[in-house]
GUKOLPA-729112 format. One record per residue (C-alpha): residue in one letter; x, y, z. Coordinates in steps of 0.02 Angstrom, whole numbers, padded with zeros to 5 digits, always signed. Layout:
! residues N
aXYZ;...
//
This chain:
! residues 552
m-01840+01380-01659;v-01654+01339-01687;t-01611+01155-01674;p-01458+01130-01565;m-01302+01071-01658;p-01282+00878-01641;r-01146+00830-01523;t-01040+00676-01492;i-00930+00617-01351;l-00766+00523-01367;i-00754+00394-01226;q-00592+00316-01165;g-00643+00182-01040;p-00545+00097-00899;d-00488-00035-01025;g-00400+00096-01131;q-00517+00072-01277;t-00588+00226-01362;k-00756+00242-01445;t-00866+00382-01514;m-01047+00400-01458;p-01176+00525-01520;l-01274+00620-01383;s-01460+00590-01398;g-01605+00625-01284;t-01588+00753-01147;r-01490+00663-01010;l-01349+00539-00998;a-01295+00478-00825;v-01124+00397-00800;g-01067+00281-00660;r-01043+00102-00599;s-01227+00061-00576;s-01318-00044-00705;s-01464+00081-00693;v-01367+00225-00776;e-01360+00252-00964;l-01170+00237-00973;s-01115+00103-00851;f-00934+00051-00808;p-00961-00075-00667;d-00776-00124-00653;d-00710+00053-00628;a-00687+00061-00437;g-00647+00247-00451;l-00824+00287-00507;s-00971+00306-00390;r-01129+00210-00433;q-01204+00372-00505;h-01054+00483-00534;f-01102+00627-00653;a-01230+00670-00787;l-01232+00759-00953;e-01395+00858-00980;l-01464+00961-01122;t-01507+01132-01051;g-01578+01245-01187;d-01454+01239-01332;d-01309+01184-01224;w-01254+01020-01152;t-01203+01035-00970;v-01110+00920-00850;q-01152+00902-00664;d-01073+00797-00528;l-01199+00684-00438;g-01120+00688-00266;s-00980+00569-00314;k-00852+00512-00187;n-00697+00545-00292;g-00757+00699-00388;t-00778+00748-00570;f-00649+00852-00665;v-00670+00962-00820;n-00502+01005-00905;g-00418+00953-00743;i-00518+01069-00632;p-00637+00996-00499;l-00820+01019-00546;k-00913+01115-00411;a-01076+01163-00502;r-01168+01132-00663;l-01055+01184-00810;a-01098+01217-00994;l-00982+01115-01104;r-00885+01180-01252;p-00809+01076-01393;g-00645+01002-01338;d-00686+01000-01150;r-00616+00844-01066;i-00715+00764-00925;t-00622+00641-00811;a-00688+00530-00670;g-00611+00372-00596;h-00517+00288-00742;l-00637+00364-00871;a-00606+00508-00991;i-00738+00588-01102;v-00704+00725-01231;f-00855+00830-01285;a-00855+00877-01472;a-00966+00938-01613;e-01032+00798-01721;d-00990+00888-01883;s-00802+00885-01890;a-00804+00999-02041;a-00871+01138-01930;a-00707+01148-01839;p-00533+01177-01914;g-00422+01026-01944;v-00298+00963-01817;v-00155+01042-01918;v-00163+01189-02036;f-00020+01224-02155;e-00001+01407-02194;g+00086+01487-02341;g+00150+01398-02496;s+00305+01325-02571;g+00379+01498-02604;p+00562+01552-02611;e+00574+01554-02420;t+00558+01364-02415;d+00679+01335-02556;s+00816+01447-02483;p+00820+01431-02294;s+00885+01579-02196;t+01047+01572-02099;s+00945+01539-01940;t+00871+01380-02010;l+00963+01214-02016;v+00907+01073-02131;t+00968+00895-02107;s+00919+00715-02142;l+00944+00546-02055;n+01098+00514-02159;d+01168+00688-02120;a+01127+00661-01934;n+01234+00506-01942;r+01385+00617-01947;t+01474+00706-01805;i+01458+00893-01776;v+01645+00902-01742;v+01732+00984-01890;e+01900+00907-01936;p+02048+01017-01982;g+02017+00984-02164;g+01844+01053-02149;g+01746+00890-02166;a+01649+00787-02041;k+01692+00609-01993;p+01561+00474-01961;s+01507+00461-01779;a+01507+00284-01710;a+01402+00341-01560;m+01270+00420-01673;q+01264+00266-01782;a+01247+00155-01628;l+01101+00258-01559;i+01009+00262-01724;h+01034+00075-01748;a+00974+00043-01571;g+00820+00153-01598;q+00774+00060-01758;e+00797-00110-01678;l+00702-00069-01520;a+00559+00012-01615;e+00508-00156-01681;n+00369-00251-01588;r+00457-00393-01499;p+00410-00503-01352;l+00488-00451-01185;a+00597-00608-01179;d+00673-00566-01349;l+00713-00386-01299;f+00842-00435-01165;p+00974-00519-01278;l+00944-00387-01413;i+00979-00243-01290;l+01134-00328-01224;d+01202-00361-01399;l+01171-00178-01448;a+01260-00118-01290;i+01412-00231-01316;q+01428-00184-01499;a+01409+00003-01463;v+01560+00011-01343;n+01659-00135-01418;a+01652-00235-01254;q+01699-00419-01248;r+01574-00478-01117;g+01415-00416-01036;v+01261-00455-00933;l+01090-00373-00914;l+01008-00389-00745;l+00833-00340-00689;l+00767-00308-00515;d+00631-00435-00468;e+00486-00404-00351;a+00595-00447-00202;g+00722-00318-00251;q+00852-00444-00308;l+00948-00432-00471;t+00912-00573-00591;p+01011-00602-00753;k+00899-00591-00907;a+01035-00601-01043;h+01225-00626-01041;k+01372-00648-01156;g+01506-00739-01060;d+01485-00809-00885;g+01563-00812-00713;f+01535-00626-00686;r+01596-00562-00518;i+01526-00385-00494;s+01580-00280-00347;t+01437-00246-00224;a+01504-00069-00210;v+01478-00047-00399;r+01305-00124-00390;d+01248-00019-00241;r+01312+00142-00316;v+01229+00112-00486;l+01063+00064-00408;g+01065+00178-00255;e+01136+00337-00332;k+01078+00310-00512;s+01259+00329-00565;s+01352+00259-00713;m+01526+00193-00673;l+01682+00170-00780;v+01842+00088-00723;r+01972+00111-00856;d+02105-00005-00781;a+02044-00116-00639;q+02218-00186-00616;l+02283-00015-00565;d+02129+00059-00481;d+02155+00063-00291;a+01973+00014-00261;f+01986-00146-00366;k+02166-00204-00388;g+02163-00301-00226;r+02003-00399-00263;m+02035-00579-00307;s+01880-00582-00420;i+01958-00448-00529;v+02127-00536-00528;e+02055-00708-00568;q+01947-00642-00710;k+02085-00533-00776;v+01956-00391-00793;h+02049-00243-00868;t+01913-00111-00905;m+01730-00114-00859;m+01569-00009-00854;a+01404-00024-00760;v+01254+00086-00800;p+01077+00093-00730;l+00924+00041-00828;e+00827+00196-00776;t+00651+00243-00826;k+00567+00407-00789;d+00539+00370-00605;r+00640+00218-00552;i+00783+00099-00580;i+00734-00072-00649;g+00906-00151-00666;l+01080-00124-00737;i+01191-00169-00884;y+01372-00221-00848;v+01505-00241-00982;d+01692-00275-00969;s+01847-00322-01068;p+01967-00445-00990;f+02098-00412-01127;v+02192-00252-01159;l+02125-00209-01332;r+02061-00036-01289;e+02006+00053-01131;f+01826+00115-01115;t+01812+00306-01127;r+01702+00439-01055;n+01609+00445-01222;d+01581+00256-01209;l+01506+00282-01036;s+01393+00421-01098;l+01338+00319-01247;l+01301+00167-01139;t+01207+00271-01012;v+01092+00344-01147;m+01066+00173-01229;a+01022+00097-01059;n+00892+00233-01029;v+00811+00202-01199;a+00813+00016-01169;a+00738+00033-00995;i+00590+00132-01064;r+00567+00003-01203;i+00569-00137-01072;e+00438-00051-00968;h+00328-00023-01122;a+00342-00207-01166;r+00302-00256-00987;l+00147-00145-00986;a+00094-00215-01155;e+00105-00393-01087;v+00010-00344-00930;e-00125-00259-01032;a-00138-00410-01147;a-00155-00525-00997;e-00287-00408-00920;r-00386-00410-01082;i-00383-00598-01084;m-00432-00600-00902;q-00575-00478-00928;r-00637-00581-01076;d-00631-00740-00970;l-00719-00651-00826;s-00854-00589-00943;q-00882-00766-01008;a-00881-00834-00829;a-01009-00703-00778;e-01121-00755-00923;i-01105-00937-00873;q-01136-00895-00688;g-01284-00786-00731;g-01362-00931-00823;m-01357-01034-00663;l-01466-00911-00568;p-01655-00913-00601;a-01706-00808-00751;r-01873-00778-00660;a-01962-00838-00505;p-02080-00987-00532;e-02269-00963-00521;i-02335-01062-00372;a-02517-01049-00318;g-02536-00957-00154;v-02363-00876-00144;d-02285-00725-00233;l-02097-00753-00265;a-01951-00640-00322;g-01763-00654-00324;f-01621-00530-00352;n-01432-00536-00366;v-01296-00410-00413;p-01112-00456-00386;c-00990-00325-00327;r-00868-00384-00462;t-00891-00460-00631;v-00924-00628-00551;g-00981-00663-00372;g-01000-00793-00235;d-01186-00772-00194;y-01311-00903-00248;y-01500-00913-00239;d-01628-01033-00314;f-01807-01093-00319;f-01859-01277-00325;p-02041-01307-00369;y-02112-01470-00298;p-02276-01556-00340;g-02428-01472-00266;s-02402-01301-00188;s-02229-01322-00113;v-02070-01234-00165;g-01890-01244-00107;l-01801-01079-00067;a-01611-01073-00060;l-01483-00938-00031;g-01294-00958-00003;d-01142-00846+00014;v-00965-00906-00019;s-00828-00821+00080;g-00720-00707-00025;k-00755-00626-00193;g-00710-00636-00376;m-00664-00793-00473;p-00621-00910-00327;a-00790-00873-00245;s-00874-00893-00414;l-00800-01066-00441;m-00858-01122-00268;m-01029-01049-00298;m-01046-01155-00458;a-00993-01310-00363;l-01123-01271-00227;h-01256-01248-00363;a-01219-01423-00436;r-01226-01507-00264;v-01387-01422-00210;h-01474-01467-00372;v-01434-01650-00344;l-01487-01654-00162;a-01641-01540-00181;e-01728-01661-00298;s-01786-01756-00143;p-01731-01656+00009;g-01821-01758+00144;d-01772-01705+00319;l-01681-01541+00298;g-01562-01573+00441;a-01499-01728+00353;f-01500-01635+00187;m-01386-01499+00257;a-01270-01632+00336;r-01249-01719+00165;l-01217-01552+00080;n-01085-01504+00211;k-00994-01670+00194;a-00984-01654+00005;t-00924-01473+00022;c-00789-01518+00150;a-00716-01644+00029;t-00662-01506-00093;c-00669-01342+00004;p-00499-01254+00029;s-00449-01228+00210;n-00467-01038+00200;r-00645-01043+00126;f-00818-01082+00188;i-00999-01061+00136;t-01150-00997+00229;f-01312-01075+00167;f-01499-01074+00204;f-01625-01197+00131;s-01810-01208+00160;v-01966-01291+00092;f-02127-01185+00097;d-02300-01257+00075;a-02410-01114+00012;a-02570-01211+00046;t-02538-01236+00233;g-02413-01097+00265;e-02289-01224+00342;l-02106-01178+00324;r-01971-01311+00353;f-01792-01244+00355;a-01609-01279+00400;n-01475-01150+00417;a-01286-01172+00397;g-01215-01014+00474;h-01313-00894+00361;n-01397-00732+00412;p-01564-00775+00493;p-01703-00737+00369;v-01832-00601+00413;l-02012-00653+00439;v-02125-00499+00430;r-02304-00531+00488;a-02453-00453+00401;s-02472-00343+00555;g-02298-00267+00524;e-02209-00357+00667;a-02047-00439+00618;e-01945-00584+00685;m-01783-00670+00636;l-01782-00858+00602;e-01640-00896+00723;g-01554-01063+00750;g-01450-01181+00642;g-01283-01263+00626;p-01106-01207+00576;v-01052-01148+00406;l-01020-01275+00262;g-00847-01333+00222;v-00762-01330+00393;l-00819-01480+00499;s-00869-01633+00399;v-00972-01706+00545;a-01060-01547+00600;p-01238-01569+00666;y-01388-01488+00580;s-01573-01494+00622;e-01735-01457+00535;q-01839-01315+00609;r-02014-01255+00572;a-02117-01096+00562;r-02285-01047+00490;l-02335-00904+00376;a-02511-00836+00386;p-02590-00752+00233;g-02504-00586+00204;d-02343-00639+00297;l-02179-00607+00213;l-02016-00709+00214;v-01856-00629+00155;l-01688-00717+00132;y-01535-00606+00106;s-01346-00602+00099;d-01241-00493+00212;g-01206-00379+00063;v-01373-00301+00102;t-01355-00262+00288;e-01167-00227+00278;a-01176-00103+00131;n-01079+00055+00174;n-01112+00238+00141;p-00968+00360+00104;d-00944+00381+00294;f-00928+00192+00313;d-01090+00174+00409;e-01180+00009+00381;f-01357-00004+00314;g-01393-00126+00455;e-01535-00244+00502;e-01641-00105+00578;r-01653-00004+00416;f-01679-00166+00316;v-01823-00226+00423;k-01902-00055+00420;v-01905-00054+00228;l-01979-00229+00227;s-02116-00185+00354;e-02165-00026+00259;n-02179-00121+00096;r-02247-00290+00160;a-02414-00278+00069;r-02336-00245-00101;p-02296-00380-00232;a-02131-00473-00206;r-02052-00390-00356;d-02092-00217-00288;i-02021-00263-00117;v-01854-00308-00200;a-01861-00142-00290;a-01894-00048-00129;v-01746-00129-00042;t-01625-00095-00187;a-01686+00088-00197;a-01657+00110-00009;l-01482+00036-00029;k-01446+00153-00173;e-01503+00305-00078;f-01406+00252+00080;t-01241+00210-00006;a-01243+00376-00105;g-01120+00313-00236;a-01001+00225-00118;p-00920+00074-00200;q-01014-00091-00175;a-00908-00198-00061;d-01001-00363-00070;d-01124-00460-00175;i-01307-00417-00143;t-01439-00556-00151;l-01623-00565-00101;v-01760-00695-00104;v-01936-00638-00064;a-02084-00752-00029;r-02254-00675+00015;r-02398-00788+00057;l-02555-00730-00032;
//
């Protein structure tokens, strides 16, 4: 039996980082779900289970798992299982994976040099030109005497390239670019302007002040991507009557766009109020090329700063998720007479759902579940504040209507006007089956009887954080042996499939009824499996949280 050649994959994740990973086992699934072997939860372009690599005989194959946005191999949509060959590139969402042999010596190098240092390399043919940076710093125009004169334009471009190649902060680039432009064309003044998010030009660097630039010049440069040269503004019919030109004694001027590959990001304007020399067509061409190089360098610096900020944000989010995860119960407490389980998965790195257990003396336990409006970091901060308040009040909850009123008043004191919290709190006595509860605008929990019949625990007051004097009342129910109580967030019932259909209460209650006799942990697993099957890889739109209590 021939052992298949070891293989590796090169992975470039959504964060731009690249890593090498050996392929082991017989299957590797990729997607956003935490249940797959290679998980990228923050890549919204991936389905929960997007595609899988499988060892079939001696070959590794790739197969799409019914993803929403598709899987591509070498840029071609994947329609069926495909055997991979070294060098094949798999892309999905913001993820790229290159399939390769593990033994790099088995394949030829990236570059192979053929031949040797024979006569043909020492004596180039007439069709081959050899030059150097110093030689390139000379013009190709042959003077009458047969020699070549130094080219100021070439020198300026080489100097600009060397200066702009250095790694500089974005703020330091603007004055450098303007200085290079002024020096290249021997201008006396200049200003560099960038378009802001509102489409307005904002000066980022200037030499001189009091610039009065014609709107016609501005609009033509930005709208038509044109570079403009006015050799003598005092004589040009379009400018000689303008008081701004007369007052500033502008003699010759140029304006060129800062143009990247696909858009205009600003312009460079230079002028000379004094008649030392007129700008020429060559000056305009030189300044246009320099502005294009500068614009690309500005965009690269912008992207680098954005990526650095995103890396810092991702690091902070990861730390926040770790802190937030530590606030949720690591496991359900063991209380005689009741089987408990809890579950939470945020739709982003951090979330706004909160659940908790509060064991009390005897056989009583507090059950809590809350949902902060919104998602991400703001919801996470409010969730942590809710956690702190509940832990203080839940030590001795007393009447749960009064408990909820105190919690609401404390929440209103710091809650932003565009935010609110839904919250359910209950105390369950496993010995008697008595359930006391209060609801602040949260989804009514499901009470599934041992017979399979289900009812919703309706009633309650308004959401937390809106009306500081809102009324709340304590309500009661009773669980018989075998009865099941399930608290949940709307991320469960409002989960969408690829056709944007909702999972809904009916499907949810059906899953609970069918699994009501199983342990609480298995009931949670049954719900999450049903959600996974229903959503079929559609992106998770909200946090999903469950609390299950089954009276034994």
